[in-house]
C-alpha positions in Angstrom: 109.1 74.2 97.6 107.1 71.2 97.3 103.3 71.6 98.5 104.0 69.1 101.4 106.7 71.6 102.3 104.7 74.0 102.3 101.7 72.5 104.4 104.2 71.8 107.0 105.3 75.4 107.1 101.9 76.7 108.1 100.8 73.7 110.2 103.2 74.0 112.6 102.3 77.4 113.0 99.5 78.0 116.7 97.0 79.9 114.8 96.3 76.6 112.1 97.8 73.8 114.3 94.6 72.1 115.2 93.0 72.2 111.9 92.5 69.0 110.3 93.3 67.8 106.1 89.6 67.9 105.9 89.8 71.7 106.9 92.9 72.5 105.0 91.0 71.4 102.1 88.5 73.2 102.7 90.2 76.7 103.2 92.3 76.4 99.7 95.6 77.4 101.5 97.5 75.8 98.3 96.5 79.0 96.4 96.6 81.6 99.0 100.7 81.0 99.3 102.9 83.4 97.9 106.8 84.1 97.6 108.5 87.7 97.9 112.0 88.3 97.6 114.0 90.3 99.5 113.5 93.9 99.4 110.7 94.0 97.5 107.4 95.4 98.7 104.4 93.7 99.4 102.5 97.4 99.6 103.6 100.8 99.8 101.3 103.4 101.3 98.2 101.7 99.3 95.5 103.8 98.9 93.4 100.6 99.0 94.3 97.8 101.0 92.0 94.7 101.5 94.7 91.7 102.4 96.0 90.2 105.7 98.9 88.7 105.4 100.4 85.6 107.2 104.2 85.2 107.4 105.2 81.1 107.5 108.9 81.8 106.8 111.3 85.2 107.0 110.8 88.7 108.3 108.6 91.9 106.8 109.6 95.4 108.0 106.9 97.3 108.9 107.4 101.3 108.7 106.5 105.0 107.0 108.4 107.3 105.1 109.0 110.3 107.1 108.8 114.0 106.2 112.4 114.3 105.5 112.0 111.5 102.9 113.2 108.9 106.0 112.5 105.6 106.5 110.8 105.0 110.1 110.5 101.5 111.2 107.7 100.3 113.1 108.3 97.0 114.0 110.2 94.0 112.3 107.6 90.8 112.5 108.6 87.4 111.4 107.2 83.9 111.0 103.8 83.0 112.5 102.8 86.5 112.8 99.8 88.6 110.9 99.9 91.8 109.0 98.3 94.1 106.8 94.7 94.9 108.0 94.7 92.4 110.7 92.0 94.3 112.6 90.2 93.2 109.8 89.2 97.1 109.0 89.3 98.2 105.3 91.9 100.3 104.2 93.5 102.0 107.4 97.0 101.5 106.7 97.6 105.4 106.9 101.1 105.1 104.7 102.7 102.4 105.9 104.8 99.9 104.0 105.9 96.3 104.2 108.8 95.2 102.6 110.6 92.0 103.0 113.2 92.0 105.1 117.1 89.8 105.5 115.5 87.4 102.9 113.1 86.1 100.9 109.8 85.3 102.3 107.2 83.1 102.4 103.2 84.4 102.9 99.7 83.3 102.8 97.7 86.2 101.4 93.6 86.3 102.0 91.1 88.8 100.8 89.3 90.2 104.4 86.3 88.7 103.1 87.3 85.5 102.6 88.9 85.1 105.8 85.8 86.5 107.8 83.9 84.0 106.3 86.8 81.3 106.8 86.2 82.9 110.6 82.9 82.1 111.0 82.7 78.5 110.2 85.4 78.3 112.4 85.1 79.1 116.0 88.1 77.6 117.0 90.2 79.4 114.4 88.3 83.0 115.3 89.6 82.6 118.9 92.8 82.0 118.2 93.0 85.1 115.8 91.6 87.1 118.1 94.1 86.0 120.9 96.5 86.6 118.4 95.5 90.2 117.4 95.0 90.8 121.3 98.8 89.8 121.8 100.1 92.1 118.8 98.2 95.2 120.0 99.3 94.5 123.6 102.8 94.5 122.3 102.1 97.8 120.7 100.5 99.6 123.6 103.7 98.1 126.0 106.6 99.3 122.9 104.9 103.0 123.4 104.8 102.8 127.2 108.5 101.9 127.7 109.7 104.9 125.0 107.5 107.6 126.7 108.4 106.0 130.5 111.7 104.1 130.1 115.5 105.4 129.4 117.5 103.4 126.9 119.4 100.5 128.6 115.6 99.6 130.3 113.9 100.2 126.7 117.3 97.9 125.1 116.7 95.1 127.9 112.5 94.7 127.5 113.3 94.7 123.6 116.0 91.8 124.1 113.4 90.1 126.7 110.8 90.2 124.0 113.0 88.7 121.3 113.8 85.8 123.7 110.0 85.1 124.5 109.1 85.1 121.2 111.8 82.7 120.3 111.0 80.1 123.5 107.5 81.5 125.2 107.5 78.2 126.9 111.0 78.2 128.4 111.2 81.5 129.7 114.1 80.5 132.0 116.3 78.9 129.8 118.8 79.7 127.2 118.5 81.4 123.9 120.0 81.6 120.6 118.2 83.1 117.9 118.7 84.2 114.0 120.0 87.8 114.2 117.6 89.7 112.2 118.5 93.1 113.2 121.6 95.8 112.5 122.1 98.2 115.0 120.7 101.1 113.6 117.6 98.8 112.6 117.3 98.1 116.5 118.2 102.1 118.0 115.2 103.4 115.4 113.0 100.4 116.8 113.6 101.6 120.6 113.8 105.1 119.9 117.6 105.8 120.5 120.7 106.4 118.7 123.1 103.5 116.8 126.1 105.1 119.1 123.9 104.6 122.0 123.2 100.8 120.8 126.8 99.9 120.1 127.8 100.9 123.8 124.8 99.6 125.5 125.2 95.7 123.7 128.9 95.7 124.7 128.0 96.8 128.4 125.7 93.5 128.5 128.0 91.4 126.4 130.6 92.4 128.8 128.5 91.5 131.5 127.8 88.0 129.8 124.1 88.8 129.4 124.1 88.5 125.8 126.8 87.3 122.8 125.4 89.4 119.8 126.9 89.0 116.1 125.8 89.6 112.9 124.6 85.8 112.4 123.3 85.3 116.0 122.2 86.2 119.5 122.7 84.2 122.2 121.0 85.1 125.8 122.9 82.7 128.4 120.1 82.8 130.8 117.1 84.5 130.4 115.7 84.9 133.7 118.9 87.8 134.4 117.5 90.0 131.2 113.7 89.7 132.9 115.0 90.2 136.1 116.3 93.6 134.9 114.0 94.3 132.7 110.9 94.1 135.2 113.4 96.7 137.3 112.2 99.4 134.5 108.4 98.0 134.1 108.0 98.6 137.9 108.9 102.0 137.4 106.2 102.3 135.0 103.8 101.1 137.1 104.7 103.5 139.7 104.3 106.3 137.5 100.9 105.1 136.0 99.5 105.4 139.3 100.3 108.7 140.2 
């Protein structure tokens, strides 16, 4: 990949979009690029981890291995997202692994100390980064609330809505088509269900015309319909929380 292509990849993301060419040079981003192959581990339960990673292209699977030796997926993240020590605390990944998912990825990696110095010099970048961390933590809280208080059908609808909003954050009532980066088994693990149940629900949603799911892509003809159905479950959570 050429230097120009690399810079275009990172400059299209909101976190970095308003930096000038001189600021890009100052941050020395070119020398922080790394590429990783499908299936490769970025880290696996490291005793020490002092890095923050930004995904420029591709997908990363985050998870851990349970006592039975099974892989448990916490989340699958994609371009524009951050992982590693994203709270800028040292050595707190708690048995987590990060593995390249589905296809090769392109990353930008920072040591925490270097990134903190960058944020100290660039207040606008610090504000954007703080917002992104807050959004990431809010998504984690919502996912936990969904698993605790919603049935599998509502959890799956909420997850599909989350994917749609990630793909088209500024067009909430449109149709959305995106690359499918999840198997049914991976999807089931992420919402705390079984592959058989997820298969049945996806067939139901497809029969209702809510989605068109294939190995290659996910198409949602009308995001508004998914949102209305998901909001019913969210209202249930609100009633439980106020009891």
